[in-house]
NURO-436005 format. One line per field, with one value per residue (C-alpha): residue number from 1; x, y, z. Coordinates in steps of 0.001 Angstrom, whole numbers, m for minus. Layout:
BEGIN
nr = (NUM;...);
c1 = (X;...);
c2 = (Y;...);
c3 = (Z;...);
// end
This chain:
BEGIN
nr = (1;2;3;4;5;6;7;8;9;10;11;12;13;14;15;16;17;18;19;20;21;22;23;24;25;26;27;28;29;30;31;32;33;34;35;36;37;38;39;40;41;42;43;44;45;46;47;48;49;50;51;52;53;54;55;56;57;58;59;60;61;62;63;64;65;66;67;68;69;70;71;72;73;74;75;76;77;78;79;80;81;82;83;84;85;86;87;88;89;90;91;92;93;94;95;96;97;98;99;100;101;102;103;104;105;106;107;108;109;110;111;112;113;114;115;116;117;118;119;120;121;122;123;124;125;126;127;128;129;130;131;132;133;134;135;136;137;138;139;140;141;142;143;144;145;146;147;148;149;150;151;152;153;154;155;156;157;158;159;160;161;162;163;164;165;166;167;168;169;170;171;172;173;174;175;176;177;178;179;180;181;182;183;184;185;186;187;188;189;190;191;192;193;194;195;196;197;198;199;200;201;202;203;204;205;206;207;208;209;210;211;212;213;214;215;216;217;218;219;220;221;222;223;224;225;226;227;228;229;230;231;232;233;234;235;236;237;238;239;240;241;242;243;244;245;246;247;248;249;250;251;252;253;254;255;256;257;258;259;260;261;262;263;264;265;266;267;268;269;270;271;272;273;274;275;276;277;278;279;280;281;282;283;284;285;286;287;288;289;290;291;292;293;294;295;296;297;298;299;300;301;302;303;304;305;306;307;308;309;310;311;312;313;314;315;316;317;318;319;320;321;322;323;324;325;326;327;328;329;330;331;332;333;334;335;336;337;338;339;340;341;342;343;344;345;346;347;348;349;350;351;352;353;354;355;356;357;358;359;360;361;362;363;364;365;366;367;368;369;370;371;372;373;374;375;376;377;378;379;380;381;382;383;384;385;386;387;388;389;390;391;392;393;394;395;396;397;398;399;400;401;402;403;404;405;406;407;408;409;410;411;412;413;414;415;416;417;418;419;420;421;422;423;424;425;426;427;428;429;430;431;432;433;434;435;436;437;438;439;440;441;442;443;444;445;446;447;448;449;450;451;452;453;454;455;456;457;458;459;460;461;462;463;464;465;466;467;468;469;470;471;472;473;474;475;476;477;478;479;480;481;482;483;484;485;486;487;488;489;490;491;492;493;494;495;496;497;498;499;500;501;502;503;504;505;506;507;508;509;510;511;512;513;514;515;516;517);
c1 = (38309;39137;38821;35175;34223;35046;33267;30180;30492;30715;28261;25635;26314;25719;22435;21186;22139;20069;17337;16986;17091;14401;12002;12775;12139;8585;7900;8826;6813;3747;4106;4794;1636;m365;974;49;m3449;m3855;m2400;m4741;m7868;m6811;m6290;m9638;m11464;m9855;m10592;m14138;m14612;m13019;m15311;m18560;m17662;m16801;m19767;m22342;m20671;m21215;m24831;m25459;m23876;m26231;m29301;m28415;m28447;m31980;m33149;m31879;m33857;m36989;m36353;m35932;m39380;m41155;m39442;m40357;m44182;m44366;m42562;m44694;m48359;m50450;m51511;m48780;m50266;m49362;m45872;m43107;m39991;m37978;m39568;m38107;m34447;m34449;m35799;m33362;m30457;m31780;m32130;m28563;m29737;m28811;m32544;m36114;m38719;m42510;m44176;m48229;m50238;m52330;m55597;m54180;m52323;m48962;m46949;m44894;m41956;m44298;m42265;m38630;m35572;m33686;m34940;m34033;m36479;m39625;m42852;m40776;m42823;m41869;m44204;m41156;m39208;m39097;m39524;m39777;m43094;m44648;m43132;m44507;m48030;m47838;m46748;m49909;m52237;m50467;m49618;m46644;m43695;m44258;m41005;m38057;m35599;m32340;m33649;m35038;m38314;m39718;m43135;m44723;m41146;m39012;m35280;m33449;m29821;m27399;m28183;m27541;m30122;m32723;m32618;m28935;m26791;m23635;m25176;m25497;m28101;m29548;m33405;m35969;m39648;m42215;m46146;m48579;m51701;m51653;m50660;m51715;m48005;m45109;m42030;m38673;m35474;m32199;m28479;m25610;m22703;m20178;m20570;m20592;m17572;m15637;m16742;m15510;m12124;m11629;m12936;m14658;m13633;m11535;m9550;m9348;m8119;m5359;m4150;m4216;m2199;387;635;1050;3608;2229;m1288;m1608;m5356;m8608;m12304;m15814;m17690;m21575;m21674;m24595;m23533;m19963;m17988;m20287;m21795;m25696;m27029;m30478;m31194;m33552;m36370;m33903;m31339;m29113;m27624;m27994;m25679;m26719;m24537;m26525;m25874;m21892;m20058;m17133;m18606;m15438;m11922;m10200;m10094;m6777;m5929;m8622;m8715;m10733;m11498;m12716;m16459;m16817;m14552;m16840;m19923;m18679;m17433;m20884;m23074;m21371;m20192;m16659;m13285;m12179;m8269;m6215;m2758;m2260;157;m1628;m9;3504;2463;2456;m817;m2444;m6434;m8556;m12375;m14133;m18053;m19689;m23233;m25179;m28821;m30063;m28644;m29588;m26901;m26684;m26694;m29199;m28799;m29438;m33154;m33278;m33842;m31793;m28497;m27908;m24057;m21137;m17731;m14526;m11458;m7901;m5026;m1520;1781;2586;6411;7067;6505;9180;11650;11216;11544;14613;16271;15294;16875;19860;20374;19569;22435;24866;24219;24409;27597;29258;27931;29143;32657;32610;31330;33182;36487;34907;33168;36843;38508;35783;35800;39794;39513;37184;39179;42177;40546;39387;42921;44281;41531;42546;46224;45519;43648;46339;48904;47132;46460;50199;51112;48518;49526;53213;52058;50281;52922;55351;52684;52482;56099;56452;53753;55415;58949;57499;55211;57517;58540;55063;53894;56948;56238;52546;53866;56244;53580;51207;53796;54600;50725;51478;47898;47662;50609;49337;46167;47854;50323;47232;45215;48069;48456;44808;44560;47289;45306;41996;43700;44609;41250;39486;41933;40875;37011;36930;38789;39789;43086;41741;38664;40459;42694;39833;38413;41812;42183;38777;39683;42548;40392;37573;40447;41251;37703;37018;34641;33838;34036;32752;33383;30928;32020;32225;32113;32462;34407;35247;38114;35691;34779;38548;37127;34578;36837;36822;33077;32715;35290;33543;30190;31581;33890;30824;28836;31404;32121;28664;27980;31282;29962;26631;28106;30396;27229;27006;29269;32337;30698;27712;29805;29534;29489;28687;29697;27904;28831;27591;27546;24513;23392;25694;24544;26532;25044;26800;25119);
c2 = (25819;23190;20565;21903;21636;17975;17258;19222;17373;13600;14591;15721;12477;10465;12178;11850;7896;7720;9795;7792;4621;5798;6750;3486;1512;3241;2738;m1055;m1636;m38;m1879;m5186;m4597;m3741;m6601;m9183;m7429;m8360;m11836;m12286;m11093;m13175;m16163;m15533;m15662;m18889;m20342;m18795;m20648;m23713;m23474;m23151;m26019;m28268;m26846;m27644;m31293;m31747;m30553;m32949;m35559;m34649;m34501;m37977;m39212;m37493;m39417;m42795;m41819;m41173;m44728;m46184;m44419;m46295;m49458;m49432;m48354;m51528;m53505;m52323;m52585;m49361;m49087;m48140;m49749;m53089;m51988;m52822;m50978;m54348;m54519;m51115;m51986;m55183;m52936;m50211;m52868;m54210;m50959;m50069;m46839;m45702;m45814;m45701;m43494;m43359;m40107;m39948;m37125;m36970;m35442;m32375;m31877;m32785;m34727;m37643;m39944;m42711;m45836;m45961;m48112;m45466;m45878;m42136;m40955;m42700;m40408;m37114;m34184;m32173;m29159;m27106;m28080;m24977;m25469;m29104;m29097;m26740;m28817;m32031;m30516;m29393;m32920;m34328;m32266;m33502;m30007;m28919;m27690;m23871;m23115;m25550;m24080;m25552;m29199;m30696;m31567;m34617;m35831;m36428;m36063;m33512;m34012;m31396;m30813;m32666;m31356;m32387;m34898;m33242;m36210;m36756;m33714;m35843;m37225;m35533;m37086;m36391;m37086;m37774;m37414;m39245;m39144;m39864;m40622;m44216;m44841;m43436;m42408;m40659;m42496;m40928;m42853;m41069;m41733;m40406;m38272;m40680;m40811;m37185;m36869;m39305;m37551;m34155;m35587;m36968;m34407;m31647;m28211;m29013;m31051;m28642;m25994;m28138;m28759;m24842;m24108;m27067;m25459;m21893;m21237;m17798;m19041;m19885;m20371;m20279;m20817;m20189;m18414;m17346;m13760;m13654;m16122;m15527;m15760;m17020;m20592;m20545;m23007;m24075;m24768;m27576;m28019;m30562;m28106;m29712;m27646;m28622;m26786;m26275;m27588;m25280;m22006;m22796;m19686;m21461;m23795;m24947;m24827;m23868;m20594;m20609;m16849;m15173;m11127;m8646;m7126;m10277;m9816;m6367;m7104;m10037;m8046;m5312;m7545;m9194;m6179;m3812;m6521;m5403;m7006;m6087;m6434;m5816;m6351;m7686;m9451;m12650;m15142;m14292;m14226;m11225;m11768;m10231;m11100;m10680;m11079;m11867;m11846;m14588;m14275;m17483;m16447;m18863;m21956;m23081;m23163;m25534;m22817;m20321;m17161;m16892;m16621;m19784;m18085;m19132;m17375;m16159;m15950;m16383;m14774;m16374;m15571;m16096;m15526;m14871;m14673;m10787;m11624;m12921;m9150;m8167;m10563;m9710;m5946;m6896;m8558;m5935;m3177;m5491;m5372;m1833;m985;m3327;m1586;1916;976;m228;2997;5208;3665;4220;7640;9136;8955;10470;13236;13942;14164;16362;18566;18782;19868;22573;23777;23888;25984;28346;28633;29284;31891;33642;33544;35129;37871;38410;38524;40884;42736;43071;44130;46881;48012;48382;49947;52411;53113;53552;55923;57894;57934;59235;61862;63098;63197;64884;67149;70284;69522;69432;72563;74332;72825;74231;77444;77847;76932;79441;82115;81278;81169;77642;76601;73593;71983;72941;71304;67886;68114;68307;65718;63262;64013;64268;60506;59354;60900;59491;55973;56481;57683;54635;52455;54136;54514;50789;49755;46160;46255;43061;44712;48030;46379;44809;48429;49713;47313;47886;51487;50658;48298;51367;53712;50975;50798;54448;54093;56805;54716;56802;55504;56549;54449;55692;54760;51244;48918;45426;44667;42300;40621;39311;35778;36532;38605;36108;35970;39875;40181;37594;39263;42694;41579;40067;43187;45698;43292;43044;46673;47330;44828;46591;50138;48895;48465;52503;55335;56347;59505;57756;54915;55655;53366;54402;52037;52894;51306;52223;50235;51080;49414;46575;45869;46269;47747;47628;48907);
c3 = (6457;3735;6035;7275;3357;2879;6408;4878;1609;3168;5839;2860;790;4146;4551;1173;1368;4507;3129;148;1887;4426;1576;m323;3015;3426;m197;m498;2672;1132;m2236;m516;1730;m1423;m3171;m359;m316;m3928;m3803;m842;m2542;m5669;m3464;m1484;m5033;m5830;m2406;m2555;m6079;m4424;m1518;m3340;m5317;m2578;m431;m3213;m3397;207;m134;m2898;m904;2189;m258;m1518;1979;2294;m701;897;4075;2085;428;3892;5039;2078;2842;6389;5461;3696;6203;9107;10009;9399;13015;15245;18231;16528;16096;18925;19336;19021;15432;14542;16073;13564;10889;11319;11240;8082;6644;7553;9264;12865;14243;13239;15144;14912;15561;16737;16545;19969;20469;22148;18713;20356;18414;20158;19717;20230;19189;18575;18291;20022;23852;24674;22175;23507;24193;24028;22787;20054;20559;21260;18431;16106;13033;13244;14978;12230;9645;10983;11204;7660;6840;8753;6924;3755;2722;630;3185;3099;4317;3807;6227;5346;4432;1349;493;m1548;m1924;1437;2792;4166;5769;7810;8135;10342;13769;17438;18780;21244;23308;23327;23061;22205;18884;15507;13084;9834;10087;7519;7940;5866;6026;3099;5108;4641;8159;11520;12279;10775;9810;11083;9769;10917;10316;12315;10880;10198;6726;6181;8436;6098;3185;4581;5693;2367;m114;2016;2917;5969;3753;1110;3907;4957;1499;682;3747;2738;m896;617;3381;4088;5039;8491;8615;6568;8106;7073;9474;10231;10504;12707;15204;15275;17608;20190;20168;19738;22485;23809;27503;27689;30574;32197;32514;29866;27065;23600;20780;17267;14412;11735;14195;14994;14456;12680;10107;8585;9275;12674;14592;16326;16032;17734;18031;19719;16613;14703;15596;14291;11088;10176;10770;8673;5560;5640;5889;3723;1248;1006;1855;5236;6139;9375;10480;14173;16392;17786;20086;19055;15362;13047;11195;8237;8324;5290;5854;2523;2088;124;m1003;m2176;m2073;m4803;m2646;802;3394;6321;8716;10128;12179;15858;15276;13330;9827;6898;6046;2421;2685;5204;5593;4556;6830;5553;8237;6610;8047;7886;9007;5444;4378;6928;5755;1953;3182;5161;2313;11;2521;2661;m1098;m1616;1432;m489;m3605;m2255;m393;m3686;m5716;m2939;m2886;m6645;m6960;m3709;m5729;m8772;m6472;m4918;m7973;m9766;m6537;m6783;m10295;m9769;m6822;m9006;m11701;m8948;m7653;m10992;m11848;m8339;m9440;m12627;m10900;m8507;m11142;m12993;m10025;m9221;m12694;m12680;m9473;m10413;m13749;m11612;m9431;m12719;m13997;m10947;m10449;m14175;m13831;m10857;m12389;m15320;m13747;m13603;m17201;m18355;m16743;m18176;m21503;m21219;m20035;m23027;m25630;m24019;m24400;m27897;m28782;m30249;m29485;m31689;m30114;m26824;m27492;m28615;m25576;m22923;m24611;m24191;m20698;m19843;m21585;m19081;m16042;m17306;m17238;m13917;m12954;m14559;m12475;m9478;m10004;m11063;m8140;m9371;m11637;m13639;m14672;m15093;m17361;m19656;m19835;m20767;m23505;m25053;m24971;m27253;m29393;m29502;m30967;m33640;m34620;m34493;m31514;m29316;m26038;m22879;m19351;m16857;m13847;m10447;m6833;m7850;m5162;m6355;m4021;m2033;m5150;m6152;m6408;m8813;m11051;m13707;m14067;m13952;m16713;m18947;m18410;m19225;m21836;m23564;m23092;m24386;m27506;m28339;m28135;m30638;m33067;m33121;m33621;m36565;m38596;m38635;m40174;m37921;m36725;m35251;m33394;m29759;m26768;m23111;m20309;m17198;m13726;m10047;m6643;m4896;m1624;m1998;m5612;m8764;m11623;m15364;m18491);
// end
């Protein structure tokens, strides 16, 4: 029995430790996830600010290239004849070299309102129609009509000039250029100087967004990838199939504008669109290619600035989605380290507390054993006293009967009353013991009888059908309760005169319940 108690105690302690560690595990994991989410949001805001600054710097650099193209157009106007028929392609080649630009093309508006690439330093451009170039063809007509460009699209407008964004050439799908278009009505052609993207590429590699993203990844080990995506074209490239069957990609419609996309997921498209349409951050935890990732999609709105990107219909975009991919395994490592620390602390605390618990349990067990021993000793003493009283009563029974008979014969009633009262007291004591059923409690009541006699208190006992044998282990508690009740009653009645001092002890056992009053 004692061994089972120890097993139960140790099992309870182990169970509490396990439950505590499990609760700590889930709480810590939740806190670490929230902390990572907060850190990524703060980091996202910092990256968003840096991206906007860098993007605006890139846009200013590109606008400066547009201004240089306008200057090249004006220089070409003065260097060439006003009549396109008097200009040769070789002349344009030499002029392009002199102006340090890639090529110069001259556009002519035909009688059928089509606009052709009539002369060019680039042979692949010659005699190409622009009628299907949208929105370029519309803008060309507005320039020819000397109108203000009604819709700048994603380019820039200067007097008699418009420059579009860097884009894949219609005549060479492997080349990316930035074009400028100038027409002031003094010539019968439109001047179209353009440059390749080498300068812009070098700028981005040195100070652009791709460089920024690489620096951020190097500075933060938890970041796996940063990218800017076009929410309307992501994740598929937008292409145009030319009449000759060739496929032309569009730079301004590319799904990933900057950065890389090395951790694709089937949820990315819906998460990007949700973040952009609802203007709320979206996050997701997922295993991708053996890496446990934590992705955050942050919408960025720039309605007052032109972005070098459009949707699948060619309309300007007013924002983009910033995607940050973080290494979720770092959370697991932190969580594992935390659990190990807690486990070590728990083991140390358990090693310290277990001997203390054992000592306390032994102490209380010793107290209980002492209480039981006191009860047993009292029980034995009271039983012996009872047996002695019974033997004495039996031995004296005949003599007492003879004495009563003699006092009656002699009509000595006062002496008879005193004698019978003494006998009744002894019998009442025995009855109290039998009715209470517990020698220790009976002894307490007997001591209170003597105390009541000394205080001149009428102490009436009405205790019947009370069986306390099964409560031997609780005797000490019952004695404390009963002793306090009787003492309080005695203290209260002592405030009154002797004839009014009366205390009644009532005790019953009913349906397994003990009533004391």
